[in-house]
A tleap script that builds the chain and sets N, CA, C and O, in Angstrom:
source leaprc.protein.ff14SB
mol = sequence {
  NMET ALA GLY ASN GLY LYS PRO THR VAL GLU
  GLU LEU ASN LEU ASP LEU ASP THR LEU THR
  TRP GLN SER SER SER ASP GLY PRO GLY ALA
  ILE GLU VAL ALA PHE ALA GLY GLU TRP VAL
  LEU MET ARG VAL SER ASP ASP LEU ALA GLY
  ARG VAL LEU VAL TYR ASP HIE HIE GLU TRP
  GLU CYS PHE LEU ASP GLY ALA ARG LYS GLY
  GLU PHE ASP ASP ALA ALA CGLU
}
set mol.1.N position { -14.331 -4.640 -11.456 }
set mol.1.CA position { -13.706 -3.788 -10.459 }
set mol.1.C position { -14.492 -3.860 -9.163 }
set mol.1.O position { -15.689 -4.149 -9.147 }
set mol.2.N position { -13.790 -3.591 -8.093 }
set mol.2.CA position { -14.423 -3.581 -6.777 }
set mol.2.C position { -15.477 -2.476 -6.732 }
set mol.2.O position { -15.497 -1.591 -7.587 }
set mol.3.N position { -16.342 -2.534 -5.738 }
set mol.3.CA position { -17.428 -1.582 -5.610 }
set mol.3.C position { -16.976 -0.139 -5.491 }
set mol.3.O position { -17.780 0.772 -5.686 }
set mol.4.N position { -15.704 0.093 -5.176 }
set mol.4.CA position { -15.200 1.455 -5.023 }
set mol.4.C position { -14.598 2.011 -6.318 }
set mol.4.O position { -14.011 3.093 -6.307 }
set mol.5.N position { -14.736 1.288 -7.424 }
set mol.5.CA position { -14.216 1.757 -8.702 }
set mol.5.C position { -12.745 1.463 -8.933 }
set mol.5.O position { -12.210 1.778 -9.996 }
set mol.6.N position { -12.088 0.868 -7.959 }
set mol.6.CA position { -10.681 0.507 -8.111 }
set mol.6.C position { -10.581 -0.989 -8.342 }
set mol.6.O position { -11.406 -1.756 -7.845 }
set mol.7.N position { -9.581 -1.403 -9.090 }
set mol.7.CA position { -9.404 -2.845 -9.293 }
set mol.7.C position { -8.839 -3.501 -8.041 }
set mol.7.O position { -8.177 -2.856 -7.227 }
set mol.8.N position { -9.106 -4.768 -7.906 }
set mol.8.CA position { -8.434 -5.547 -6.874 }
set mol.8.C position { -7.047 -5.885 -7.393 }
set mol.8.O position { -6.767 -5.709 -8.578 }
set mol.9.N position { -6.193 -6.361 -6.531 }
set mol.9.CA position { -4.856 -6.741 -6.968 }
set mol.9.C position { -4.936 -7.891 -7.973 }
set mol.9.O position { -4.108 -7.983 -8.879 }
set mol.10.N position { -5.929 -8.765 -7.816 }
set mol.10.CA position { -6.104 -9.863 -8.767 }
set mol.10.C position { -6.489 -9.327 -10.152 }
set mol.10.O position { -6.006 -9.821 -11.171 }
set mol.11.N position { -7.356 -8.320 -10.179 }
set mol.11.CA position { -7.778 -7.733 -11.456 }
set mol.11.C position { -6.644 -6.994 -12.155 }
set mol.11.O position { -6.646 -6.870 -13.380 }
set mol.12.N position { -5.679 -6.504 -11.390 }
set mol.12.CA position { -4.520 -5.843 -11.998 }
set mol.12.C position { -3.616 -6.841 -12.707 }
set mol.12.O position { -2.817 -6.465 -13.565 }
set mol.13.N position { -3.746 -8.121 -12.345 }
set mol.13.CA position { -2.984 -9.188 -12.993 }
set mol.13.C position { -1.479 -8.907 -12.974 }
set mol.13.O position { -0.796 -9.019 -13.993 }
set mol.14.N position { -0.986 -8.543 -11.797 }
set mol.14.CA position { 0.438 -8.248 -11.634 }
set mol.14.C position { 1.129 -9.406 -10.937 }
set mol.14.O position { 0.532 -10.085 -10.102 }
set mol.15.N position { 2.376 -9.627 -11.280 }
set mol.15.CA position { 3.204 -10.571 -10.542 }
set mol.15.C position { 3.852 -9.774 -9.419 }
set mol.15.O position { 4.818 -9.048 -9.651 }
set mol.16.N position { 3.332 -9.903 -8.213 }
set mol.16.CA position { 3.794 -9.098 -7.085 }
set mol.16.C position { 5.270 -9.308 -6.786 }
set mol.16.O position { 5.931 -8.417 -6.252 }
set mol.17.N position { 5.787 -10.473 -7.126 }
set mol.17.CA position { 7.199 -10.759 -6.876 }
set mol.17.C position { 8.131 -9.980 -7.793 }
set mol.17.O position { 9.323 -9.877 -7.505 }
set mol.18.N position { 7.623 -9.432 -8.885 }
set mol.18.CA position { 8.470 -8.685 -9.813 }
set mol.18.C position { 8.465 -7.186 -9.529 }
set mol.18.O position { 9.234 -6.439 -10.134 }
set mol.19.N position { 7.602 -6.739 -8.609 }
set mol.19.CA position { 7.536 -5.312 -8.278 }
set mol.19.C position { 8.661 -4.935 -7.330 }
set mol.19.O position { 9.181 -5.779 -6.600 }
set mol.20.N position { 9.032 -3.664 -7.348 }
set mol.20.CA position { 10.027 -3.146 -6.421 }
set mol.20.C position { 9.287 -2.631 -5.196 }
set mol.20.O position { 8.602 -1.610 -5.257 }
set mol.21.N position { 9.426 -3.340 -4.090 }
set mol.21.CA position { 8.744 -2.994 -2.848 }
set mol.21.C position { 9.677 -2.187 -1.968 }
set mol.21.O position { 10.823 -2.576 -1.743 }
set mol.22.N position { 9.184 -1.060 -1.471 }
set mol.22.CA position { 9.924 -0.230 -0.527 }
set mol.22.C position { 9.378 -0.529 0.860 }
set mol.22.O position { 8.164 -0.531 1.063 }
set mol.23.N position { 10.261 -0.778 1.807 }
set mol.23.CA position { 9.844 -1.228 3.131 }
set mol.23.C position { 10.103 -0.157 4.183 }
set mol.23.O position { 11.087 0.579 4.107 }
set mol.24.N position { 9.201 -0.076 5.172 }
set mol.24.CA position { 9.352 0.889 6.259 }
set mol.24.C position { 10.450 0.475 7.238 }
set mol.24.O position { 11.001 1.320 7.942 }
set mol.25.N position { 10.770 -0.814 7.287 }
set mol.25.CA position { 11.817 -1.324 8.177 }
set mol.25.C position { 12.131 -2.764 7.795 }
set mol.25.O position { 11.526 -3.329 6.883 }
set mol.26.N position { 13.083 -3.342 8.505 }
set mol.26.CA position { 13.432 -4.745 8.267 }
set mol.26.C position { 12.729 -5.686 9.226 }
set mol.26.O position { 12.820 -6.904 9.075 }
set mol.27.N position { 12.034 -5.145 10.204 }
set mol.27.CA position { 11.421 -5.962 11.236 }
set mol.27.C position { 10.050 -6.500 10.856 }
set mol.27.O position { 9.514 -6.179 9.795 }
set mol.28.N position { 9.494 -7.317 11.731 }
set mol.28.CA position { 8.155 -7.860 11.490 }
set mol.28.C position { 7.117 -6.736 11.481 }
set mol.28.O position { 7.242 -5.752 12.211 }
set mol.29.N position { 6.112 -6.896 10.657 }
set mol.29.CA position { 5.049 -5.902 10.569 }
set mol.29.C position { 5.403 -4.682 9.738 }
set mol.29.O position { 4.682 -3.685 9.764 }
set mol.30.N position { 6.504 -4.748 9.002 }
set mol.30.CA position { 6.907 -3.612 8.171 }
set mol.30.C position { 5.870 -3.374 7.073 }
set mol.30.O position { 5.331 -4.318 6.495 }
set mol.31.N position { 5.608 -2.121 6.803 }
set mol.31.CA position { 4.725 -1.743 5.704 }
set mol.31.C position { 5.560 -1.670 4.439 }
set mol.31.O position { 6.632 -1.065 4.426 }
set mol.32.N position { 5.066 -2.289 3.375 }
set mol.32.CA position { 5.754 -2.277 2.084 }
set mol.32.C position { 4.853 -1.620 1.049 }
set mol.32.O position { 3.642 -1.837 1.027 }
set mol.33.N position { 5.470 -0.812 0.191 }
set mol.33.CA position { 4.740 -0.079 -0.836 }
set mol.33.C position { 5.423 -0.315 -2.184 }
set mol.33.O position { 6.650 -0.317 -2.281 }
set mol.34.N position { 4.611 -0.514 -3.213 }
set mol.34.CA position { 5.119 -0.647 -4.585 }
set mol.34.C position { 4.233 0.189 -5.497 }
set mol.34.O position { 3.039 0.350 -5.245 }
set mol.35.N position { 4.828 0.717 -6.552 }
set mol.35.CA position { 4.104 1.524 -7.524 }
set mol.35.C position { 3.967 0.730 -8.815 }
set mol.35.O position { 4.943 0.186 -9.333 }
set mol.36.N position { 2.743 0.674 -9.325 }
set mol.36.CA position { 2.458 -0.089 -10.546 }
set mol.36.C position { 1.566 0.781 -11.438 }
set mol.36.O position { 0.340 0.746 -11.335 }
set mol.37.N position { 2.198 1.552 -12.305 }
set mol.37.CA position { 1.427 2.432 -13.177 }
set mol.37.C position { 0.664 3.460 -12.370 }
set mol.37.O position { 1.256 4.208 -11.592 }
set mol.38.N position { -0.646 3.505 -12.549 }
set mol.38.CA position { -1.465 4.492 -11.835 }
set mol.38.C position { -1.864 4.041 -10.434 }
set mol.38.O position { -2.626 4.733 -9.759 }
set mol.39.N position { -1.364 2.897 -9.988 }
set mol.39.CA position { -1.773 2.330 -8.709 }
set mol.39.C position { -0.615 2.248 -7.727 }
set mol.39.O position { 0.539 2.051 -8.106 }
set mol.40.N position { -0.958 2.406 -6.458 }
set mol.40.CA position { -0.008 2.241 -5.363 }
set mol.40.C position { -0.485 1.035 -4.559 }
set mol.40.O position { -1.636 0.985 -4.127 }
set mol.41.N position { 0.394 0.080 -4.366 }
set mol.41.CA position { 0.053 -1.144 -3.643 }
set mol.41.C position { 0.722 -1.111 -2.279 }
set mol.41.O position { 1.868 -0.680 -2.154 }
set mol.42.N position { 0.002 -1.569 -1.254 }
set mol.42.CA position { 0.531 -1.571 0.100 }
set mol.42.C position { 0.230 -2.916 0.747 }
set mol.42.O position { -0.857 -3.472 0.590 }
set mol.43.N position { 1.223 -3.428 1.482 }
set mol.43.CA position { 1.045 -4.693 2.190 }
set mol.43.C position { 1.872 -4.658 3.466 }
set mol.43.O position { 2.718 -3.785 3.656 }
set mol.44.N position { 1.609 -5.628 4.337 }
set mol.44.CA position { 2.410 -5.831 5.542 }
set mol.44.C position { 3.325 -7.007 5.249 }
set mol.44.O position { 2.871 -8.061 4.806 }
set mol.45.N position { 4.604 -6.826 5.496 }
set mol.45.CA position { 5.615 -7.790 5.062 }
set mol.45.C position { 5.360 -9.223 5.502 }
set mol.45.O position { 5.584 -10.154 4.728 }
set mol.46.N position { 4.902 -9.413 6.717 }
set mol.46.CA position { 4.753 -10.783 7.216 }
set mol.46.C position { 3.289 -11.217 7.323 }
set mol.46.O position { 2.960 -12.090 8.125 }
set mol.47.N position { 2.424 -10.622 6.531 }
set mol.47.CA position { 1.012 -11.005 6.527 }
set mol.47.C position { 0.874 -12.363 5.840 }
set mol.47.O position { 1.073 -12.477 4.631 }
set mol.48.N position { 0.539 -13.368 6.603 }
set mol.48.CA position { 0.443 -14.727 6.061 }
set mol.48.C position { -0.652 -14.854 5.001 }
set mol.48.O position { -0.560 -15.711 4.122 }
set mol.49.N position { -1.675 -14.020 5.072 }
set mol.49.CA position { -2.755 -14.059 4.081 }
set mol.49.C position { -2.344 -13.390 2.770 }
set mol.49.O position { -3.021 -13.555 1.755 }
set mol.50.N position { -1.242 -12.638 2.780 }
set mol.50.CA position { -0.760 -12.000 1.560 }
set mol.50.C position { -1.648 -10.884 1.040 }
set mol.50.O position { -1.661 -10.606 -0.159 }
set mol.51.N position { -2.394 -10.238 1.940 }
set mol.51.CA position { -3.305 -9.174 1.512 }
set mol.51.C position { -2.545 -7.969 0.974 }
set mol.51.O position { -1.503 -7.589 1.509 }
set mol.52.N position { -3.075 -7.376 -0.084 }
set mol.52.CA position { -2.489 -6.187 -0.700 }
set mol.52.C position { -3.601 -5.177 -0.916 }
set mol.52.O position { -4.636 -5.494 -1.502 }
set mol.53.N position { -3.382 -3.959 -0.441 }
set mol.53.CA position { -4.335 -2.874 -0.648 }
set mol.53.C position { -3.956 -2.100 -1.902 }
set mol.53.O position { -2.776 -1.954 -2.218 }
set mol.54.N position { -4.963 -1.608 -2.612 }
set mol.54.CA position { -4.740 -0.861 -3.855 }
set mol.54.C position { -5.257 0.560 -3.668 }
set mol.54.O position { -6.404 0.764 -3.269 }
set mol.55.N position { -4.406 1.541 -3.958 }
set mol.55.CA position { -4.771 2.953 -3.873 }
set mol.55.C position { -4.441 3.629 -5.195 }
set mol.55.O position { -3.544 3.195 -5.918 }
set mol.56.N position { -5.168 4.688 -5.504 }
set mol.56.CA position { -4.754 5.490 -6.655 }
set mol.56.C position { -3.779 6.555 -6.150 }
set mol.56.O position { -3.608 6.716 -4.942 }
set mol.57.N position { -3.145 7.278 -7.064 }
set mol.57.CA position { -2.116 8.239 -6.662 }
set mol.57.C position { -2.691 9.390 -5.843 }
set mol.57.O position { -2.004 9.916 -4.966 }
set mol.58.N position { -3.925 9.793 -6.104 }
set mol.58.CA position { -4.536 10.861 -5.322 }
set mol.58.C position { -4.693 10.416 -3.862 }
set mol.58.O position { -4.372 11.174 -2.947 }
set mol.59.N position { -5.177 9.213 -3.646 }
set mol.59.CA position { -5.321 8.692 -2.282 }
set mol.59.C position { -3.960 8.617 -1.593 }
set mol.59.O position { -3.839 8.941 -0.411 }
set mol.60.N position { -2.944 8.192 -2.326 }
set mol.60.CA position { -1.604 8.081 -1.770 }
set mol.60.C position { -1.076 9.452 -1.362 }
set mol.60.O position { -0.506 9.607 -0.282 }
set mol.61.N position { -1.266 10.445 -2.229 }
set mol.61.CA position { -0.805 11.804 -1.912 }
set mol.61.C position { -1.548 12.357 -0.698 }
set mol.61.O position { -0.945 13.047 0.123 }
set mol.62.N position { -2.837 12.071 -0.569 }
set mol.62.CA position { -3.600 12.506 0.609 }
set mol.62.C position { -3.068 11.849 1.876 }
set mol.62.O position { -2.961 12.498 2.916 }
set mol.63.N position { -2.736 10.569 1.793 }
set mol.63.CA position { -2.158 9.866 2.934 }
set mol.63.C position { -0.826 10.502 3.331 }
set mol.63.O position { -0.591 10.773 4.509 }
set mol.64.N position { 0.045 10.739 2.348 }
set mol.64.CA position { 1.342 11.345 2.645 }
set mol.64.C position { 1.176 12.733 3.254 }
set mol.64.O position { 1.901 13.089 4.182 }
set mol.65.N position { 0.240 13.513 2.750 }
set mol.65.CA position { -0.024 14.848 3.280 }
set mol.65.C position { -0.453 14.748 4.744 }
set mol.65.O position { 0.028 15.505 5.587 }
set mol.66.N position { -1.357 13.814 5.043 }
set mol.66.CA position { -1.801 13.626 6.419 }
set mol.66.C position { -0.672 13.194 7.329 }
set mol.66.O position { -0.579 13.655 8.467 }
set mol.67.N position { 0.191 12.311 6.843 }
set mol.67.CA position { 1.320 11.854 7.642 }
set mol.67.C position { 2.278 13.012 7.925 }
set mol.67.O position { 2.781 13.146 9.041 }
set mol.68.N position { 2.525 13.838 6.928 }
set mol.68.CA position { 3.406 14.994 7.120 }
set mol.68.C position { 2.835 15.972 8.141 }
set mol.68.O position { 3.585 16.623 8.869 }
set mol.69.N position { 1.525 16.074 8.193 }
set mol.69.CA position { 0.867 17.006 9.117 }
set mol.69.C position { 0.625 16.394 10.489 }
set mol.69.O position { 0.065 17.055 11.364 }
set mol.70.N position { 1.034 15.147 10.695 }
set mol.70.CA position { 0.902 14.507 11.991 }
set mol.70.C position { -0.478 13.941 12.290 }
set mol.70.O position { -0.788 13.646 13.444 }
set mol.71.N position { -1.303 13.787 11.274 }
set mol.71.CA position { -2.669 13.314 11.490 }
set mol.71.C position { -2.744 11.884 12.032 }
set mol.71.O position { -3.777 11.485 12.570 }
set mol.72.N position { -1.679 11.121 11.900 }
set mol.72.CA position { -1.695 9.728 12.351 }
set mol.72.C position { -0.821 9.500 13.569 }
set mol.72.O position { -0.596 8.355 13.962 }
set mol.73.N position { -0.327 10.564 14.168 }
set mol.73.CA position { 0.594 10.424 15.300 }
set mol.73.C position { -0.039 9.684 16.478 }
set mol.73.O position { 0.652 8.948 17.182 }
set mol.74.N position { -1.333 9.866 16.700 }
set mol.74.CA position { -1.997 9.168 17.808 }
set mol.74.C position { -1.964 7.656 17.616 }
set mol.74.O position { -1.914 6.914 18.598 }
set mol.75.N position { -1.991 7.191 16.384 }
set mol.75.CA position { -1.965 5.755 16.109 }
set mol.75.C position { -0.610 5.141 16.446 }
set mol.75.O position { -0.527 3.939 16.699 }
set mol.76.N position { 0.438 5.936 16.453 }
set mol.76.CA position { 1.784 5.435 16.711 }
set mol.76.C position { 2.062 5.281 18.199 }
set mol.76.O position { 3.054 4.659 18.578 }
set mol.77.N position { 1.213 5.830 19.037 }
set mol.77.CA position { 1.462 5.796 20.485 }
set mol.77.C position { 0.982 4.531 21.131 }
set mol.77.O position { 1.125 4.364 22.342 }
savepdb mol mol.pdb
quit
């Protein structure tokens, strides 16, 4: 496991093409999220490197809570 106690996407041994990805939009740079058991995976749709971030459900819920409270609104400007 990675130094943060979470597995990397490689360690999860998932076929990313078989997951159901939910997309923020149809355009370039869309954020895509998939749920795989206890893990939440996030990627950018057109990232040529194919990077995928791994979060646990607690981290995901904290992110959603912050988004609902407007904590990231400055980043959107």
